[in-house]
C-alpha positions as CSV (number, residue, x, y, z in Angstrom):
1,X,-53.8,-24.1,3.0
2,X,-55.2,-21.1,1.4
3,X,-54.5,-18.9,4.4
4,X,-50.9,-19.9,4.6
5,X,-50.5,-19.3,0.9
6,X,-52.1,-15.8,1.2
7,X,-49.6,-15.0,4.0
8,X,-46.7,-16.1,1.8
9,X,-48.0,-14.1,-1.1
10,X,-48.4,-11.0,1.1
11,X,-44.9,-11.3,2.5
12,X,-43.5,-11.7,-1.0
13,X,-45.3,-8.6,-2.2
14,X,-44.1,-6.6,0.8
15,X,-40.5,-7.7,0.1
16,X,-40.9,-6.6,-3.5
17,X,-42.3,-3.2,-2.5
18,X,-39.4,-2.6,-0.1
19,X,-36.9,-3.6,-2.7
20,X,-38.4,-1.3,-5.4
21,X,-38.5,1.6,-2.9
22,X,-34.8,1.0,-2.2
23,X,-34.1,0.7,-5.9
24,X,-35.7,4.1,-6.5
25,X,-34.0,5.7,-3.5
26,X,-37.3,6.2,-1.6
27,X,-36.2,4.6,1.7
28,X,-34.9,6.7,4.5
29,X,-32.4,5.5,7.1
30,X,-34.8,6.4,9.9
31,X,-37.4,3.7,8.9
32,X,-37.4,0.1,10.0
33,X,-37.0,-1.3,6.4
34,X,-34.1,-1.8,4.1
35,X,-30.6,-3.1,4.7
36,X,-29.7,-1.8,8.2
37,X,-26.2,-2.7,9.3
38,X,-23.5,-0.5,11.0
39,X,-21.9,0.2,7.6
40,X,-25.1,1.1,5.8
41,X,-26.3,3.3,8.6
42,X,-23.1,5.5,8.7
43,X,-24.7,7.9,6.2
44,X,-27.7,8.5,4.0
45,X,-25.6,7.9,1.0
46,X,-24.3,4.5,2.2
47,X,-27.9,3.5,3.0
48,X,-29.0,4.5,-0.5
49,X,-26.2,2.7,-2.2
50,X,-26.7,-0.5,-0.2
51,X,-30.4,-0.6,-0.8
52,X,-30.0,0.1,-4.5
53,X,-27.5,-2.7,-4.9
54,X,-29.7,-5.1,-2.9
55,X,-32.9,-4.3,-4.9
56,X,-32.6,-6.8,-7.8
57,X,-32.2,-9.8,-5.6
58,X,-34.8,-8.4,-3.2
59,X,-37.4,-8.2,-6.0
60,X,-36.5,-11.7,-7.1
61,X,-36.8,-13.0,-3.6
62,X,-40.1,-11.5,-3.0
63,X,-41.4,-12.8,-6.3
64,X,-40.2,-16.3,-5.5
65,X,-41.8,-16.3,-2.1
66,X,-45.1,-15.0,-3.6
67,X,-44.9,-17.7,-6.3
68,X,-44.4,-20.4,-3.6
69,X,-47.6,-19.1,-1.9
70,X,-49.6,-19.3,-5.2
71,X,-48.3,-22.8,-6.0
72,X,-49.0,-23.9,-2.4
73,X,-52.7,-23.0,-3.0
74,X,-53.0,-24.9,-6.4
75,X,-51.1,-28.2,-5.8
76,X,-52.8,-31.1,-4.2
77,X,-53.4,-30.7,-0.4
78,X,-50.8,-33.3,0.6
79,X,-48.0,-31.5,-1.4
80,X,-48.7,-27.8,-0.4
81,X,-45.6,-27.7,1.9
82,X,-43.1,-28.4,-0.9
83,X,-43.7,-25.2,-3.0
84,X,-44.5,-23.1,0.1
85,X,-41.3,-23.9,2.0
86,X,-39.2,-24.0,-1.1
87,X,-40.5,-20.6,-2.2
88,X,-40.1,-19.0,1.2
89,X,-36.6,-20.4,1.8
90,X,-35.3,-19.5,-1.7
91,X,-36.8,-16.1,-1.4
92,X,-35.1,-15.5,2.0
93,X,-31.8,-16.8,0.6
94,X,-32.0,-14.4,-2.4
95,X,-32.8,-11.4,0.0
96,X,-29.9,-12.3,2.2
97,X,-27.5,-12.6,-0.7
98,X,-28.7,-9.3,-2.0
99,X,-28.2,-7.7,1.5
100,X,-24.6,-9.0,1.5
101,X,-24.0,-7.5,-1.9
102,X,-25.6,-4.2,-0.7
103,X,-23.4,-4.0,2.4
104,X,-20.3,-4.7,0.2
105,X,-21.4,-2.0,-2.3
106,X,-21.7,0.6,0.4
107,X,-18.3,-0.2,1.9
108,X,-16.6,0.3,-1.5
109,X,-18.7,3.1,-2.9
110,X,-17.0,6.5,-3.2
111,X,-18.2,9.2,-0.9
112,X,-21.2,11.1,-2.2
113,X,-22.3,8.3,-4.5
114,X,-26.1,8.4,-4.5
115,X,-28.2,6.2,-6.9
116,X,-30.7,8.0,-9.1
């Protein structure tokens, strides 16, 4: 149970790191991380706008996934799956909703709009 919890914590922390990097504009379109759809990859500005808009829910999703991993390690052994799967599923859902918001933001952002 501890190993599975550690994996969930690590995945949540990686999600948070990517979201914060996107929020700060430190992701480049040539990497394999970030919101990568045809509309976000049309320009560096669109990629930056999308990842900036996605970041708040990405940070929250990573935090929820990590929290699920922590709770999975401290609850009784027969209940570890409840917080683990709930945390991971809710975390993924938050990240997907954030990605949808990011894609929408880059479609409707004015040309040259780069977050700071």
